[in-house]
N, C-alpha and C positions, 0 to 999 in steps of 0.2 A: 398740819400744812398750812403755810397761808395761803396767798393768792398767787399764783403762776400768769405768766405772760407767754406770749411765744417770740422767739430769736427770729424773727421774718428773714434776715440776712443771712443767715445759716441754713434753709432747705427754701428747695423748687419744687414744685409737686407737677407732676406728669403723669396724664394717664394715656394707658395703652390699651385701648378696647373697655374691657369692663375693670382693667387691674391699673389700682394706683401705685404708681412709683415714686419715693420722695429721693431727689437728686441732695446727697447732704453736699453742700457747699465746702464746710471747713476742710472735709479728706476727698473730695471728688468721688465720693463712691455713691453706688445705688443701692437702695432698698428700697424691697416690696412690701406695701403695709397690709398689714392685714385688717380684719372689720373693724377691732377696737381701735388701732393705731391712727385707723382714716376717721373713726368718729370724734377721737378726742382731739385730732388736727384740725377738726371742722369745727368744734366747740372752740379752741383757742382762736381760731380764723376769723369766728363771728363777734366774740368777746375780746376786748383789751386786756383785759384781768378776769384770770377765773378763781374761782373759791371753790372749797371742801365742798359746800353744801349746791353749788351747782354741779359737780361733778358727781354725786350721790342723786342730785335728781337727773342727771341724764342717764345713768347707768345700772342705778339700782335696780335689781330684778332680770338684767338683761346680762350683763358679766360679772364674775366676781370679785369682790372687792381688792383680792391679793392679785389680780392678774391685771385689773385697773391700775394700781400703786405699781406694780412689777414695768407696766409699760410708760407710766410716768417716771419712773426714775430712771428707764433706758433712754426716753428722749433728754431727759436731763444730762444724762452722761455724754450724751452728742451734742449738747448746748443748743437744741432746738428747741427746748423749753428754760425758762428762769425763773426762780423764787423770789426776784427781787435784787440779786446781787448783781454785780459788773460781769455780764458775759464776753468773754474774750471771741472777738468775732476775725480778730487778726493777729499774725505775729505781730510780737513788741519789735519796735524798731532795732536796727541791731549795728553794732560796729563793726565794719569790711574790714579785715586786715590782712587775709589772704586769698590767694588767687590761685584756686587750683587745678589750671590749664590743662586741657586736653586736646585741644583743637587749633592750633596755628595757620594764619590764612597768609600767604607769602602774595603779595603784587608784584606780577613779575614784569609787568611792562606796563606804563599810564598809556603806550601807544595801542592801538584798534585798526583793523583794516576795514572795519566796518564804520557808519557813520549814522548811528539808529537816532533816531530824532529823539528820541522822549531820553537817551541817557542821562543819566544822575551823576555819572562822574563829572568832577569838575575839573580834574586834572588830563582829560583825555585827548588825545592826539594821535598823527598817523604813526603807525608802528618806526617809519625811519626815525622820527623826530622825538618818539617816547622815550622816559626814562627808564631803563630796563634793570632791576634790581642784580646786583652783585651776588657772585658764590658766598664772598666772606658775608654779607651782609644776611644770605639764606642762611647759611652755617651758625650764626650769630643768635638767629631767630629761634633754631633748632634747640639751642642751648639754653636758651633763655629759657625755652618752653620746660626742657628737662629740669633745670634749675629751680622753677617753681614748681613742679609736680614731680619730683621721683618718686620711681617704684610704681608708677602706673602701671597698668597690665596693658592698657591699650591707649595709642595714641594717631590722630589725626593729623596729614598736612595738605592742605587745601591750596591749591595754584589758581590765583585770580588775575585778573586785569582789569582794565585794556581787556585785549584778547591775550589768554595765556600761552596760547602754541606759538607765540611772535616772540617767544625768550624758552624755545625747547632745550637750548643746550643747558640752561640753567636748570630746567625740571631734570633733566637726565642726569645733570651731577647732584643735584639735591636726592632725586630716589637713592643713587647708587650709595650717598653718603650716610641716609635714612636709615637704610636696609642694614649696613652693617652697624651703625652707630646703635641700632634698638635691639638686635641681634646679640648683641655683647651685651645688651642690659636684659637677657630673657625678656624682653616688651614686645609688643606686636603693633605695627605700624601699618597705619592705610594712608591710600592717595586718592582727593576729590578733584573734581575740577569740573567747573562751569564752561563751555565752549561755543561758539556761534557757526561750529561745524565746518566753516568755508574750507579751514587749510588741513582738515583731516585728508590722511591717506592710508594706504594699507600697511605700510610699514610701521606708521606712526599706530595705525590700531592694532596690530599686531604684538608692540611694544608695549601699551598700554595693556593689552591682555595678559601679557609677561607677569606686569608688576600689577595687577588687578585692580587698576584705576576704577572707583566711583563716578561715573562721567553723565552729568547732564547738557542736555542740548536747550540753549536757547531757542525759540522756534513759536512763531505768532499763531498758527494756525495754517488755514488754504492757501492758495496763492495772494489772491486779493488782501486778504487781510494783512498775510505775513509782509507783504511787498510796500505794503501804507506806511510803514514805518522803517522794518531792519533794511536798510538800504548802502549801498556802499560810497565811497568818499567821494563818488561821480553822480549821486543822487541816482544809480540803478538797483531796480527790485533784485534780492537777494532768494528768493524762495528755491528758483530751480536749481540753483547750485547747492545749496543747502539740503533738498532732498534727494538730490541724486548722492551727497557725502553720506546723507543719514540711513541711504538704503544698504549705500556700503558699509559704515558701520554695524547696522543691525545684522545683517547677513554675517559678518565675522566675529564680533564681539561676544566672548562666551562666560566672562570671569564673573560679572555681575549684571543686573538689570539696568536698563538705560534709560534714564527718566530726561521729562521734559517739562523745561518750566516757561510759563505764558504771559506776557506781560498784557495785561488789558489797558488801553489808553482810549480816548476821549470817543466815540465812534464805533468801538469794538468791545461788542458785548454778549454778543451769539458765543457763549460757552459752551452750548451743547453741540453746536456745528462746528467748533474748534475743537471739541475733545472727541467726536468721532471722527472728524478725521484726522487728528494726530495718535489717537490708539490705533486707527486702520494703519498709520504709517507701519505700526508695530512696536512704540514705546509700551516701556513696562509701565509706566507712571507719568501721568500728566497732572501738575499742578498750575494754580491760575495766581496769579500777583496782579490786584487790582491796584493803579495808579491815581490815587485819591492826594498827595499831596507833595506832587514833583516840583522841581524848583520851577520849571518850565510849566506854568499853569494850564495853558491850553492843551497838555495832554492830560491834565485831570480830568477822570470820569467828573461828570456831572452828578446832584443829588438823586438824580431821577435814572441816571444810568447807574448809579449804584443800587438800587431796589433793583432794575431789569436783571442786573448780574447777579445778586443776591437768590433772585427767585429762581435764575435758571441754576445756579448752584445745588441750591435745593432739589431741582427736578432731576439732577445728576445723583444728587444722594439719593432721590426715591430708588433710581434705577440699580446705583450701589446698595442700598437695603436689599432689594428685592433679588439680587444676584446673591447675597452674603444668606440671606433666606433658604437658597438652593446649594449653598456651599460653595459658590464659587466668587474668586478674587476680581474685582473692577478695578482695575488700576487709576484712581480719582484721589489724586496726591491729597487733594485738600479734605475730605471725608474720610480717608483712611489714615490722615493724623491725627484728625480728631478722634477717631475711633482708639487709635492707640493711648492718646492722652486721657479717655475716659477709662478705658481698659486698665491702662497701670495706674488709675489714682494718681497721676499726676497735679503737684499743688503747686504749681508757679508761683514762686513771690517776687520773680523776675521772667519779663514775655519771653526772654531766650536766651541763650551763654554768653551773650557777648559782653565782655566785661570782666568776665568771673571764670567761666571756663573756657572762650573763647576770646583770641585779641588777633587783630591784624596789622601785619606790619608793610608799610608803605617800601617805595624802593630808597629812600631816604634811611629807613632803619627805624621812621619813627612808628610809636606805639599808638595802635589806633583801636578805637572801641569796636568797630567791625570793616568788613571791606566796604562796606555804603558811607564809610567817613574817610577813606583814604583820599587825600587829595582835598577835602573840604576845609571851611573854614574853623570846624571847632578844633580847637587847641589838643595835639599827641599828649599822650599820659606816659611819657619818659620816652626810651629809644632804645636799639640792641646793644649800644654800647654802655650806659648809665643803669640800665633796667627800667622795671615797671615803676613809674611815679605813684609808688600805693596811694598815699596820702590824699592827692585829687582824686584818682578811679574811685578808691574807697567811698569819698564824700559824695561821688558820683553817685554811683550805686547804692547808697545810704540814701538819697531823696527819692530813688523810686521805689526802695524797699518800705519809704514811711507811707502809709495810706493815708494817714490821718488830713481830716480838710482836703480829701480829693473827691473826685465822682466814684472812684473806685472803692470806696471804704466799706460802703454796704452793697454793691454790685454783685450780684449773682455769680456772675462768672468769672469773678477778680481772681480766683487760682487758675483760669485757664488761659484768658486773655492778659492780665497782669498789666494791664495799660498799653499795651500795643508796643509797635515797633518804636525802637528810637529816634531812628532814621525818620520816619513821617513825623514823628513830632518835631523832629529840628527843622524838617523842609515848611513843616503846616504852622509852627508857632515859634521857630528861633530858638528852640530849649528841649534838649533832647531827652530832658529827664520830666516833663510834661506829658502825662497822659494822652493818648490820642483819643480825643473824645468825641471826633467826627461823624464816624459811624457805629457808636455804641448801641445804639437800635439796633441794627442790621444782623451786630456782631450778637448778638443776645440771641434774637433770632434764630440766627444760625446755630448756634449752641443748645439752644432749646431745642431746636430742630434735631440734633444729633443727640442728645441727650434720649429723643424718644426714639429714635432710631437702635440706639446703642440698646435701649430698654429691650426693644423688638428683637432683637439677634439675640440677647443673651436670655431671652424667653423661650424663643423658640430654635435655637439653633447656636448654643453657646460654644460646642465644637469649633465653631467658623473662628475664633480667637486664638485657640491652640495650633491651627491649619496655618493660620493667614497672617497675623497679627505679631504674634510672639517670634515668631522666624523672621521677618520683617526687618524687626528691631535688631534680632542679632547678626543680620547678613550687613 
């Protein structure tokens, strides 16, 4: 045996009380290390190169030689140890020619009945002046989805805006078309929507219930926090009307759990108070989206505020962990998503499905990377008449797939973060393909926290995942 060295980018150690866990970066898997494995990794951490003689000096008389060699071979197979050859730590850059769409986002109307101060939508206007998607464009979008990805078991149609409820006639017609179209193909179709809730009424809620919509409400917390930014066109706060509508929605809606998405902007950082308030209203899940690179810089969280936000998120995460160890679920969306990624061993080559499994269609039929880009200055990738511009879209995706010479190349969370949100990069750097570097350290600390929490749950109550994580994915 020649000298060996540790491949540091492929592993990260986590201590859980007296037990040492290894997070295996290439597979997003977690291993508990026994005494021999721990000592071997300690030796390789201490020494840049380790020889056979160094191993004999450390382990002779304490472990059987064949046990030492077997463990070394296992660590080599995991690409945690290298004998001097080139160890691949990332996938090979690849050409992207196919786009296996399962989700299409329909931008129903550029109009919105609110005028939220931090809104990123560049084409936003009032509902009456909004550019509404036509039924023909919506049908072409669905057919494009089916043409790109025939014979899938499950498809998802997302209604977005503006405020999607400002174009309910379109939504009703599209749902009717899709239910008949996908049934004929013996495929399932689900519908999801994000709404500000102000236009909900009992008849609509019952209709959504009948068609099993996945509904997410945009709401920013208690009255003072919500009314700071989520205002009417006339500048009035909307908390009172939103809460009334949410109370009605949650009392009537039974088809699927209703979630809430919170946008955190400058001056709004108390995630614990926000979570307590919104979960107290009855939302099944509450998730937070910190604004760090919005088009209006005055709404971006400062560096100090980001530290405060992540500290609060970790405190909420500790509550989630305590509940999980007691076999209870806490509807904390950010933590639950992280636990899902770790449990399923997700190895993200890309940060999300945008551009590959998901595309968004604007009101004119243009194909966009995702709903955040409709109305932006980023050129579209084809349209529903001519189809996807696969050459341009493939070139874009390939840029993010190639991690060489980027900060992501050796990062320990590279297969969980995968460079971050395209739109954040676009807003921050003017290039959607550039990784989001501006809060990498906070994200690494967040994922480290998640790995430790996941380890604790796996060691002390592994049944939690079968009871609460797997069913969430299937729903």
